[in-house]
C-alpha positions in Angstrom: -33.0 40.4 -82.4 -30.9 43.4 -83.3 -30.6 42.2 -86.8 -34.6 42.8 -87.4 -35.1 46.0 -89.1 -38.3 48.1 -88.7 -41.5 46.4 -90.4 -42.2 48.9 -93.5 -45.6 48.1 -93.9 -47.8 50.9 -92.3 -51.6 50.9 -92.7 -53.0 54.4 -92.0 -56.5 54.5 -91.3 -58.5 57.8 -91.2 -61.7 58.0 -89.2 -63.3 61.2 -87.9 -64.3 60.9 -84.3 -65.8 64.3 -83.2 -62.9 67.1 -83.5 -60.3 65.9 -81.2 -59.7 62.2 -82.4 -57.2 61.2 -85.4 -56.8 58.4 -87.4 -55.8 54.6 -86.3 -52.2 54.0 -87.2 -51.4 50.4 -87.8 -47.6 48.9 -86.9 -46.4 45.3 -87.1 -43.2 44.2 -85.5 -41.5 41.0 -84.7 -41.6 39.8 -81.1 -38.3 39.8 -78.8 -37.1 43.1 -80.4 -34.1 44.2 -78.3 -34.8 47.3 -75.9 -34.2 50.7 -77.4 -34.9 49.2 -80.9 -37.0 51.9 -83.1 -40.7 50.8 -84.1 -41.8 54.0 -86.1 -41.2 57.8 -86.3 -44.6 59.2 -84.9 -43.9 62.5 -86.0 -43.1 61.8 -89.4 -46.0 59.2 -89.9 -48.6 61.4 -87.8 -47.4 64.9 -89.8 -46.3 66.5 -86.6 -43.5 69.3 -86.3 -40.7 67.8 -84.1 -40.0 71.2 -82.6 -43.7 71.4 -80.8 -43.4 68.0 -79.0 -42.3 68.9 -76.0 -44.0 72.1 -75.9 -47.4 70.0 -76.5 -46.7 67.5 -73.8 -46.6 64.6 -76.1 -47.3 61.2 -74.1 -48.1 57.5 -74.8 -50.6 55.7 -73.0 -50.6 51.8 -73.6 -53.4 49.9 -72.6 -51.7 47.4 -71.0 -50.5 46.4 -67.4 -46.6 46.8 -68.7 -45.1 50.1 -70.5 -43.4 48.1 -73.3 -43.0 51.4 -75.5 -42.2 55.0 -75.0 -42.0 57.7 -77.3 -38.8 59.8 -77.7 -40.1 63.5 -77.4 -37.1 65.3 -79.0 -37.1 63.2 -82.4 -40.8 61.6 -82.3 -39.9 58.0 -82.2 -41.5 55.2 -80.9 -39.0 52.9 -79.4 -39.0 49.5 -77.2 -38.5 50.0 -73.7 -38.9 46.1 -72.5 -38.8 43.0 -74.7 -42.2 42.0 -75.9 -43.1 38.2 -76.1 -45.8 37.3 -78.2 -46.6 34.2 -76.2 -47.3 36.6 -73.1 -49.3 39.1 -74.7 -51.7 40.9 -72.6 -54.0 41.4 -75.4 -53.9 38.3 -77.5 -57.0 37.6 -79.6 -56.8 33.8 -81.1 -53.6 33.6 -82.9 -52.9 37.1 -83.0 -51.4 39.9 -80.6 -52.0 43.0 -80.6 -50.8 46.3 -78.3 -53.4 49.4 -78.5 -51.7 53.0 -78.0 -52.8 56.1 -77.7 -50.4 59.4 -78.5 -52.0 62.6 -76.5 -50.7 65.9 -77.6 -52.0 69.5 -76.2 -52.4 73.1 -77.2 -54.3 71.7 -79.2 -55.7 68.4 -77.8 -55.2 65.6 -80.3 -55.4 62.0 -79.6 -53.8 59.7 -82.2 -55.1 55.6 -81.9 -52.0 53.3 -82.4 -52.6 49.7 -83.0 -49.1 47.5 -82.9 -49.1 44.1 -84.1 -46.6 41.5 -82.4 -45.8 39.2 -84.6 -44.4 35.6 -84.1 -40.8 34.0 -84.1 -39.8 30.4 -83.7 -38.6 30.7 -80.3 -40.2 28.0 -78.2 -39.3 24.4 -78.9 -42.2 21.7 -79.0 -42.6 20.3 -75.4 -44.7 17.1 -74.5 -46.9 17.5 -71.4 -45.1 14.5 -69.8 -41.6 13.3 -70.4 -42.4 9.9 -70.1 -45.5 8.1 -71.9 -46.4 4.6 -70.3 -48.1 1.8 -72.4 -49.1 -1.7 -71.3 -49.4 -4.2 -74.1 -50.4 -7.6 -74.1 -48.3 -10.1 -75.7 -51.2 -11.5 -77.5 -52.0 -8.2 -78.8 -52.4 -8.9 -82.5 -50.4 -6.9 -85.1 -51.7 -3.5 -86.4 -53.2 -2.1 -83.1 -53.3 1.4 -82.9 -52.4 3.1 -79.2 -52.7 6.9 -78.9 -50.1 9.1 -77.8 -49.8 12.3 -76.1 -49.8 15.0 -78.5 -46.9 17.7 -78.1 -47.8 21.4 -77.4 -45.6 24.7 -79.1 -46.5 27.9 -78.0 -45.4 29.4 -81.4 -48.1 29.6 -84.2 -48.6 29.0 -87.8 -45.6 27.4 -89.3 -43.5 27.4 -86.3 -46.0 25.2 -84.3 -45.6 21.6 -84.1 -45.5 20.0 -87.9 -44.6 16.3 -87.5 -43.9 13.3 -85.0 -40.7 10.7 -85.6 -40.3 7.6 -83.8 -36.7 5.9 -82.8 -36.1 2.9 -84.8 -38.2 -0.1 -83.4 -39.1 -3.5 -85.5 -42.1 -3.9 -83.5 -43.7 -0.3 -83.3 -44.2 2.8 -85.9 -46.4 6.1 -85.5 -49.2 7.7 -87.9 -49.2 11.3 -87.7 -52.7 12.9 -87.7 -53.9 16.6 -88.0 -57.1 17.8 -85.8 -59.5 20.2 -86.9 -57.9 22.8 -85.2 -54.5 22.5 -87.1 -52.6 20.4 -84.5 -51.0 17.5 -84.7 -51.0 14.3 -82.9 -49.6 11.0 -83.6 -50.7 7.2 -82.9 -48.4 4.2 -82.0 -48.7 1.3 -84.4 -47.7 -2.6 -83.5 -46.1 -4.1 -86.5 -45.2 -7.3 -85.0 -46.7 -9.5 -82.1 -44.9 -9.1 -78.8 -43.1 -11.7 -77.2 -42.8 -11.0 -73.5 -40.3 -13.7 -72.8 -37.8 -12.3 -75.3 -38.3 -8.7 -74.3 -40.5 -7.6 -71.5 -39.7 -3.7 -71.8 -39.9 -1.5 -75.0 -38.1 1.8 -74.6 -39.0 4.4 -77.6 -38.1 7.8 -78.2 -41.1 10.1 -79.8 -39.8 13.4 -81.4 -42.0 16.3 -82.0 -40.6 18.7 -84.7 -41.9 22.1 -85.5 -42.1 24.1 -88.8 -40.0 27.1 -88.0 -36.5 28.3 -89.3 -34.4 26.7 -88.0 -36.7 24.0 -86.9 -37.0 23.1 -83.0 -38.1 19.7 -81.6 -39.0 18.4 -78.3 -38.8 14.9 -77.1 -40.7 12.3 -74.7 -40.0 8.6 -73.8 -42.3 5.7 -74.8 -42.1 3.0 -72.5 -43.9 -0.2 -73.3 -44.6 -3.0 -70.7 -45.4 -6.4 -72.3 -48.0 -8.1 -70.3 -47.7 -12.0 -70.1 -50.0 -15.0 -71.6 -50.0 -18.2 -70.0 -48.0 -19.5 -73.5 -45.5 -21.6 -72.3 -45.7 -24.9 -70.5 -43.2 -25.7 -67.4 -40.1 -27.6 -68.7 -37.8 -30.1 -66.6 -34.0 -30.0 -66.5 -33.7 -33.5 -67.8 -36.4 -36.0 -69.1 -35.0 -39.1 -67.2 -33.4 -39.3 -63.7 -31.2 -42.1 -62.5 -30.6 -41.6 -58.7 -28.5 -43.8 -56.3 -29.3 -43.8 -52.6 -27.5 -46.0 -49.5 -29.4 -48.3 -47.5 -30.3 -46.8 -44.0 -30.5 -43.2 -45.3 -32.3 -41.5 -42.5 -36.0 -40.1 -42.8 -36.2 -37.0 -44.3 -33.1 -37.4 -46.4 -33.0 -35.4 -49.7 -33.0 -37.7 -52.4 -33.3 -35.5 -55.8 -34.6 -32.0 -56.0 -36.9 -31.6 -59.3 -36.5 -28.2 -61.1 -39.2 -27.2 -63.3 -39.2 -23.8 -65.0 -41.6 -21.9 -66.9 -41.0 -18.7 -69.0 -44.2 -16.9 -68.2 -44.6 -14.6 -65.0 -46.8 -14.1 -62.4 -49.5 -17.2 -61.6 -48.5 -18.4 -65.1 -45.2 -19.5 -63.8 -46.4 -21.0 -60.7 -45.5 -24.7 -60.5 -47.4 -27.7 -58.8 -45.3 -31.1 -58.7 -47.5 -34.5 -58.4 -47.0 -38.2 -59.0 -48.5 -39.4 -62.2 -51.3 -42.6 -62.1 -48.4 -44.8 -63.2 -46.2 -44.5 -59.9 -46.9 -47.2 -57.1 -48.2 -47.1 -53.8 -45.0 -48.8 -52.5 -42.8 -46.0 -54.1 -44.9 -43.3 -52.8 -45.1 -44.6 -49.5 -41.3 -44.9 -49.4 -40.5 -41.4 -50.9 -42.4 -38.1 -50.3 -42.8 -35.4 -53.1 -43.0 -31.7 -52.1 -45.8 -30.4 -54.3 -44.5 -26.7 -54.2 -40.5 -27.1 -54.3 -40.6 -30.5 -56.0 -38.2 -31.9 -53.5 -38.1 -35.8 -53.3 -37.1 -37.0 -49.7 -37.0 -40.3 -48.0 -40.5 -41.0 -46.1 -39.8 -44.8 -45.2 -36.6 -47.5 -44.5 -34.8 -48.0 -47.0 -33.2 -51.8 -47.2 -31.0 -53.1 -50.1 -32.2 -56.6 -49.3 -35.5 -56.0 -49.6 -36.3 -53.5 -52.4 -33.4 -52.4 -54.8 -34.9 -50.2 -57.2 -37.9 -47.8 -57.3 -39.6 -46.0 -60.5 -41.5 -43.1 -60.6 -43.2 -40.2 -63.0 -43.5 -36.9 -61.4 -46.1 -34.2 -63.7 -45.1 -30.5 -63.3 -48.3 -28.2 -63.7 -48.6 -24.3 -64.1 -51.4 -22.2 -62.4 -52.3 -20.4 -65.6 -56.4 -19.8 -66.6 -55.5 -22.9 -69.0 -53.0 -24.6 -67.5 -50.0 -26.5 -69.2 -48.1 -29.6 -67.7 -45.1 -31.7 -68.3 -43.6 -35.0 -67.1 -40.3 -36.8 -66.1 -39.3 -40.2 -65.0 -37.3 -41.5 -62.1 -35.3 -44.4 -61.6 -33.8 -44.8 -57.7 -31.3 -47.4 -56.8 -30.6 -48.3 -53.2 -26.9 -49.2 -52.8 -25.1 -51.5 -50.3 -23.9 -49.4 -47.5 -20.4 -49.9 -45.6 -21.6 -49.1 -42.0 -18.3 -49.9 -39.9 -15.9 -47.5 -39.3 -11.7 -49.0 -39.2 -10.0 -48.1 -36.3 -6.6 -47.4 -35.5 -4.6 -47.8 -31.9 -1.3 -46.1 -30.9 1.1 -48.9 -29.7 4.2 -46.8 -29.4 5.2 -43.1 -29.8 8.5 -41.0 -28.8 8.6 -37.1 -28.4 10.7 -35.3 -28.1 13.4 -36.0 -30.2 16.5 -33.9 -31.2 16.3 -32.1 -34.5 19.6 -34.1 -35.9 18.1 -37.4 -35.2 19.1 -40.1 -37.8 17.4 -41.3 -40.8 15.1 -44.3 -40.8 14.9 -43.8 -36.8 11.6 -45.6 -35.6 9.5 -42.7 -34.2 6.1 -44.5 -33.6 4.1 -48.1 -34.0 0.3 -48.3 -34.8 -2.2 -50.8 -35.6 -5.5 -51.0 -37.9 -8.7 -53.0 -37.7 -11.9 -53.2 -39.6 -15.0 -54.8 -38.2 -16.6 -55.3 -41.9 -15.7 -57.7 -44.4 -14.6 -58.1 -47.8 -13.5 -55.0 -49.6 -15.1 -53.0 -46.8 -13.0 -54.9 -44.3 -9.6 -54.0 -46.2 -7.9 -50.6 -44.3 -5.2 -48.4 -46.2 -3.3 -46.3 -43.3 -1.2 -43.2 -44.7 0.0 -39.8 -43.4 0.3 -36.6 -45.2 2.5 -36.3 -48.0 4.4 -33.0 -47.1 6.1 -34.6 -44.1 9.8 -35.7 -43.6 8.4 -39.3 -42.3 7.3 -42.6 -44.0 5.3 -45.7 -42.8 6.6 -49.1 -43.4 4.4 -52.0 -42.6 5.9 -54.6 -40.0 3.4 -57.3 -39.7 -0.2 -57.9 -40.4 -1.9 -54.5 -39.7 1.3 -53.0 -37.9 2.9 -50.2 -39.0 6.3 -48.1 -38.0 6.6 -44.5 -38.4 10.1 -43.9 -39.5 12.4 -40.6 -40.2 12.6 -40.2 -44.0 14.1 -37.0 -44.5 16.5 -34.5 -42.6 14.8 -32.5 -39.8 15.0 -28.5 -39.0 13.4 -27.1 -35.9 14.3 -23.9 -37.5 11.6 -24.1 -40.2 9.2 -26.9 -38.6 9.2 -26.7 -34.4 6.7 -29.4 -34.3 4.7 -31.8 -36.5 1.3 -32.7 -36.0 1.0 -35.9 -37.4 -2.4 -37.5 -38.5 -2.4 -41.0 -39.1 -5.7 -41.7 -41.3 -7.1 -45.1 -41.9 -9.9 -45.7 -44.9 -11.3 -48.7 -45.8 -12.1 -49.9 -49.3 -16.2 -49.9 -48.9 -18.4 -47.7 -51.2 -18.6 -45.3 -50.0 -15.2 -45.7 -47.9 -15.4 -45.1 -44.3 -12.1 -43.7 -42.2 -10.9 -42.6 -39.1 -7.8 -40.6 -37.9 -5.5 -40.0 -34.9 -3.4 -37.0 -34.5 0.1 -37.1 -32.6 2.3 -34.1 -31.8 6.1 -34.3 -32.3 8.1 -31.9 -30.7 11.8 -31.3 -32.0 14.8 -30.3 -29.7 17.1 -27.6 -30.8 20.5 -28.1 -31.8 23.3 -25.2 -32.4 23.4 -25.8 -36.2 22.6 -22.2 -37.5 25.3 -19.5 -37.6 24.1 -15.8 -36.9 22.9 -14.1 -40.4 23.2 -10.5 -40.6 20.4 -8.6 -42.9 23.3 -7.4 -45.1 26.6 -8.7 -46.2 28.0 -5.2 -46.7 26.9 -1.6 -44.5 27.9 1.7 -46.0 27.2 4.1 -43.4 27.9 7.9 -44.0 29.1 10.0 -40.9 29.4 13.7 -41.1 32.7 15.0 -40.5 33.1 17.0 -37.0 30.6 14.4 -35.2 30.3 14.1 -31.6 32.3 11.3 -29.8 30.2 8.4 -29.0 27.2 8.9 -31.7 25.5 6.2 -32.7 26.4 5.2 -36.4 24.0 2.4 -36.9 22.3 -0.9 -35.7 24.0 -3.9 -37.1 21.8 -6.8 -35.6 22.1 -10.4 -36.7 19.6 -12.8 -36.2 19.9 -16.6 -35.2 17.0 -18.8 -35.5 18.3 -21.1 -32.6 16.7 -21.2 -29.2 18.4 -20.4 -25.8 21.8 -20.2 -25.6 22.1 -20.9 -29.0 20.3 -17.9 -30.0 22.6 -15.5 -27.6 24.4 -13.4 -29.6 28.0 -11.1 -29.0 29.1 -8.5 -31.3 32.9 -7.3 -31.4 35.0 -5.4 -33.9 37.7 -7.5 -35.8 40.8 -5.7 -34.9 42.6 -4.0 -38.1 45.0 -1.2 -37.7 44.9 1.6 -40.0 48.2 4.1 -39.7 49.1 2.2 -36.2 45.5 3.2 -35.1 43.1 0.2 -34.1 39.6 0.1 -34.7 38.6 -0.2 -31.7 40.1 2.8 -30.8 37.9 4.7 -33.2 34.8 2.6 -33.2 32.7 0.8 -30.2 30.2 -1.8 -30.6 27.4 -2.8 -28.0 27.9 -6.5 -27.4 24.3 -7.2 -26.4 22.6 -5.4 -29.6 25.1 -4.6 -31.9 25.0 -0.8 -32.0 28.2 0.9 -33.5 29.6 3.9 -32.3 32.1 6.4 -33.1 34.8 7.1 -30.6 36.3 10.2 -31.9 35.5 13.2 -34.2 36.1 12.6 -37.8 38.0 15.2 -39.9 37.2 14.7 -43.7 40.3 16.5 -44.8 42.3 13.7 -42.8 40.3 10.5 -43.2 37.5 10.0 -45.7 36.6 6.6 -45.0 37.4 3.4 -43.1 37.0 -0.5 -43.9 36.5 -3.3 -41.3 34.6 -6.2 -40.1 32.1 -7.0 -37.0 31.4 -10.2 -35.8 28.8 -11.9 -34.4 29.0 -15.2 -32.2 26.2 -17.4 -30.5 26.4 -19.0 -27.2 26.2 -22.6 -28.3 28.6 -25.4 -28.3 30.7 -25.3 -30.2 29.9 -21.4 -30.7 29.0 -20.2 -34.5 29.6 -16.8 -36.1 29.6 -14.8 -38.9 30.8 -11.1 -39.9 30.1 -8.5 -42.2 31.9 -5.7 -43.9 31.2 -2.4 -42.6 32.1 0.6 -44.7 32.2 4.2 -42.9 32.5 6.8 -45.4 33.1 10.4 -43.8 30.9 13.3 -45.3 32.4 16.4 -45.7 31.1 19.7 -44.2 32.2 23.3 -45.1 34.5 24.1 -42.0 37.5 25.1 -44.0 38.1 28.6 -44.8 39.3 29.5 -48.3 43.1 30.4 -48.6 44.6 32.9 -51.0 47.5 31.8 -52.2 48.2 34.1 -54.8 49.1 37.1 -54.7 51.1 35.9 -51.9 51.4 38.4 -48.5 52.2 38.3 -45.3 49.8 38.2 -43.1 47.7 40.9 -42.8 49.5 42.7 -44.9 48.8 44.8 -48.4 49.8 43.2 -51.9 51.6 46.3 -53.7 51.4 46.2 -57.7 53.1 48.5 -60.0 51.4 48.5 -63.4 52.3 51.1 -66.5 49.6 53.7 -66.7 49.6 53.5 -70.4 48.2 49.9 -70.2 45.7 49.1 -72.6 42.0 48.3 -72.2 41.1 44.3 -70.8 44.8 44.4 -69.6 45.3 41.4 -66.9 46.3 43.6 -63.9 46.3 40.9 -61.1 45.0 37.5 -60.5 43.8 36.3 -57.6 43.7 32.4 -56.5 42.3 30.7 -53.2 42.4 27.2 -52.6 39.7 25.3 -50.1 40.5 21.7 -48.7 36.8 20.9 -48.8 35.2 18.6 -51.0 34.5 19.6 -54.6 31.0 21.2 -53.9 32.0 23.2 -50.5 35.8 24.1 -52.6 34.0 26.0 -55.5 35.2 29.9 -55.1 33.8 32.7 -56.6 35.5 36.1 -56.2 34.0 39.3 -55.9 35.0 43.0 -55.3 34.7 43.8 -51.8 36.0 47.4 -52.0 37.3 49.3 -55.2 38.5 52.6 -56.0 36.9 53.2 -59.1 34.5 50.7 -60.0 34.4 51.7 -63.7 38.3 51.0 -64.1 38.5 47.6 -63.0 36.5 44.1 -64.2 36.9 40.9 -61.8 36.1 37.7 -63.2 34.2 35.7 -60.4 35.5 32.3 -61.6 39.0 32.8 -62.2 39.6 35.8 -60.2 41.3 37.7 -62.9 41.6 41.2 -62.7 41.5 43.3 -65.9 41.0 47.2 -66.8 38.0 47.9 -68.4 39.4 51.2 -69.9 42.6 53.0 -70.3 44.1 55.3 -67.7 42.9 59.0 -67.8 45.2 61.9 -66.3 42.3 62.4 -64.0 42.5 58.8 -62.5 44.4 58.6 -59.1 47.7 57.1 -58.9 46.7 54.6 -56.5 44.3 52.3 -56.6 43.0 50.1 -53.5 41.2 47.0 -54.3 39.9 44.6 -51.8 38.7 40.9 -53.3 36.8 38.8 -51.3 37.1 35.1 -52.0 33.9 32.8 -51.0 33.2 29.0 -51.2 29.9 27.5 -51.9 29.4 25.8 -48.7 26.7 26.1 -46.3 27.0 28.8 -44.7 29.6 30.1 -47.2 33.2 31.0 -46.0 35.6 33.3 -47.3 38.9 35.3 -47.4 39.9 38.5 -48.4 43.1 40.1 -50.0 44.1 43.8 -50.3 45.7 44.8 -53.6 47.3 48.4 -53.8 47.9 49.4 -57.6 50.4 52.0 -58.2 50.6 53.6 -61.9 53.9 54.3 -63.2 55.2 56.5 -66.2 58.2 54.3 -67.1 58.0 50.8 -69.1 59.2 47.7 -67.2 62.0 45.5 -68.8 61.5 41.9 -69.5 63.8 39.1 -69.2 64.1 35.6 -70.9 66.2 33.9 -68.4 64.4 30.9 -67.3 65.5 27.9 -64.9 63.7 24.7 -64.2 64.1 22.8 -61.0 63.7 18.9 -62.1 62.3 17.0 -59.9 62.9 13.4 -60.7 60.4 10.5 -60.1 60.4 6.7 -60.9 57.8 6.3 -63.6 58.9 2.6 -64.3 59.5 1.1 -61.1 57.2 -2.0 -61.5 57.2 -2.7 -65.2 58.5 -5.5 -67.4 61.5 -5.2 -69.1 60.2 -6.0 -72.3 57.7 -2.5 -72.1 60.4 -0.8 -70.8 62.7 -1.1 -73.7 59.7 -1.0 -76.1 58.5 2.4 -74.2 62.5 3.5 -74.6 62.9 3.2 -78.5 59.3 4.9 -78.9 60.7 7.9 -76.7 64.1 8.0 -78.6 62.1 8.4 -82.0 59.9 11.3 -80.6 62.9 12.8 -79.1 64.9 12.9 -82.2 61.5 14.2 -84.0 61.3 17.4 -81.1 64.9 17.9 -81.9 64.5 18.4 -85.5 61.3 20.4 -84.8 63.2 22.7 -82.6 66.3 23.4 -84.8 63.9 24.4 -87.9 62.0 26.3 -85.4 65.3 28.0 -84.2 66.3 29.2 -87.6 63.5 32.0 -87.9 63.6 35.4 -86.2 63.3 35.5 -82.6 62.3 38.5 -80.5 65.0 40.3 -78.4 63.5 41.2 -75.5 61.5 38.5 -74.2 61.2 34.7 -74.8 58.1 33.1 -75.2 56.7 31.2 -72.2 57.0 27.5 -72.5 54.2 25.1 -71.3 55.6 24.4 -67.8 57.3 27.6 -67.1 56.5 31.3 -66.9 58.8 34.0 -65.9 58.0 37.3 -64.9 60.5 40.2 -63.4 59.8 43.1 -61.1 58.9 45.9 -63.2 58.9 44.7 -66.3 56.7 45.7 -69.5 54.6 42.5 -70.7 51.8 42.1 -73.4 47.8 42.6 -72.7 47.0 39.0 -71.5 50.3 38.8 -69.4 51.0 39.1 -65.4 52.6 42.3 -64.3 54.1 41.3 -60.9 56.9 43.4 -58.7 56.5 40.9 -55.1 59.8 39.8 -54.3 58.7 36.1 -53.4 56.2 34.6 -55.5 52.8 36.6 -56.9 50.9 33.5 -58.3 51.1 29.6 -57.9 50.1 27.5 -60.9 48.2 24.4 -60.0 47.7 22.3 -63.1 47.6 18.3 -63.4 49.8 17.7 -66.5 49.4 14.7 -68.4 52.9 13.5 -67.2 50.8 13.6 -63.8 52.7 16.7 -62.4 51.8 19.7 -60.4 53.3 22.9 -61.3 54.3 25.5 -59.3 56.4 28.6 -59.9 59.4 29.1 -57.4 62.0 32.0 -56.9 65.5 32.2 -57.7 67.6 32.5 -55.1 69.8 35.3 -56.7 67.4 38.0 -58.3 63.8 38.7 -58.5 62.6 36.3 -61.3 60.4 33.5 -60.9 60.1 29.9 -62.3 57.4 27.4 -63.0 58.8 24.0 -62.0 57.2 20.6 -62.5 57.0 17.8 -59.8 54.7 14.7 -59.2 51.5 14.7 -57.7 52.6 12.6 -54.9 54.7 15.2 -53.7 53.2 16.0 -50.2 55.3 19.3 -49.4 57.2 21.9 -52.1 59.8 24.2 -51.0 60.2 27.1 -53.2 63.9 27.7 -52.8 66.7 27.5 -50.5 66.0 31.2 -49.5 62.5 30.7 -49.3 61.0 31.1 -45.8 57.3 29.8 -46.5 56.0 26.4 -48.1 53.0 25.1 -50.0 51.3 21.9 -48.7 49.4 19.8 -51.7 47.3 16.9 -50.7 46.3 14.6 -53.4 43.0 14.6 -52.5 42.2 17.5 -54.3 40.6 17.4 -57.5 42.9 18.3 -60.6 43.0 21.9 -60.9 44.4 23.9 -63.7 45.2 27.4 -62.4 47.0 29.7 -64.9 47.3 33.1 -65.8 48.3 34.5 -69.0 
């Protein structure tokens, strides 16, 4: 409503009512204007001085229950206090709505009459008095018939009120809109086509009322037409002719046939009465009874095939309509001869129980059959179920033998209920049966069976001795002693240790226990067999493979191998004071004997003299300078590095490095020695393969020598030789480049572990005479490496470690 502007049409009527009354002022505004909207400026329209309004105590009186408007004494504006709904107008006259106001001023007293007209807006949709309009129309109503419908009501007036009606699409109905004397619109429902209740009993239509406002509004109501039935359909039988066979000696009351006639009408028009026609003989009516309500024909008298074989009858179905309609059908009932003697069976011999390994064609039983009837009714057939491992053999007239036709298995079927069925060839055939139970005795013919042929059991290291690892239970489908199982471990020695010393199994239930505490770093897996043996004669057995996998725990603390130091000692290093930013000062290397996940090591500073001077790579342990040394930096720096693994909880080790800065440069040497370690590579290869590889190696060696000769012709640095791939040399107090390790310990500073393409581990060893170090190559199969004759320490390297490449450049 904020978009509405003040209605500009102002009609001022002047009339003199004594000396205190003023003229009547007329305003028009639309309904639903927002609160605070200005209607008019009374000071301007009434020629009043704005400055004197407050002094003259200007006020507004409304002749209504609510105060919809008020006047601003400061500006003289008439404004909306509460939204005005024209449909709820307190002074509504016919289609118009007026509010009468009085503006009163004192000193001198003046009263102004104001008339405010509220204009209608299309804010209401048409609405029906009922949401659903029900009509009952007979299916016999002729086309063109009219039916009045309830009209819709719209509180709006003029063009905003109901303008027209629309009906949903229908092939049977349409509407016609009329205008009343007061201008209201209403509609009539017109039947276009004749209705058929049997095709559609209810018609659901939607009536829509639309007003003429902008935008248009609409309301809907459901028109439900119920089609009333008329008796226009005759009853209909399922068939016109029935041919029925019935056996002689059928009991009284037996159902012969159920006649079913249907009528598409409803109510009394569809109720049907059954009756015999005049063409049905009295003999037939005496023999058979017809139920007039249900149409059931039952046996009323005795049936004898030899006396009367065929009965003809005619039945009429009539509805209960006002003008009843009927239909008829014909029936022919044939009486058939009856086979009224049952065959008989007699068990002459039956052997039970028998062993499940009984031989084929062994006779189990002998039976005889008979029937007192003659002809086909006296011929007897005998049989047993098809899904049994037995068969019948005819030994003589009406005598049969039951023999074993397939191997028996008690574990699959412990007993058989053998039913001997005899049936004559009469119509309908009569039959009889006799059931015998054959029990099978158990034979030890099944080996114990494990649910799995291979068991993988994961055991966390440091387990408690006697802990239950798993239950390996086998199953034997045999009975009694053939079913009782004994479990034991098949002996197997690993490193002169018997499996029975490591594991134990319960002989009764197959529970597997650990007899010792396992260490992942020593033993990673075990493979052995467990056998299950029954107590039958002879005993049968089977075994299962058990794979024990030891799962690692984080139970080993990282060991710092570089820089090397005696137990609890401090590593002392000297570096030039002129070392550039980013130079490698030291490299901390730690190893962890746990598995890959638990052996991942990260490095951190635990203590550092100056945190701005050094940086530590958390993954490779390299300590580098973050800036150059200044004269203010102390000569001695103390670094404490902690190496922490990735286990849970994490384990750690620390090393303390004391760095001293020196002014003199250290000298580098280029002498290099390598301790060769030989090992046999071609131990099991074919001779021709060895010759071929030797030839290729010889050609490769010639190529390498030529390349080395060409390289040696170039100028070489005089102070230090470049490090080769498998060896690194450093000397105490040596001066080297930015990315070269500075070392001054007497034994060895760093350990290099790398798996080369030749399958070697690379370690640095000290030269017996002097302070230089050499990196040596040795096969990965080497278990213990000694640095030299004068070295007091050794380093053990296991093959289980993952391939590492630890190198300091």
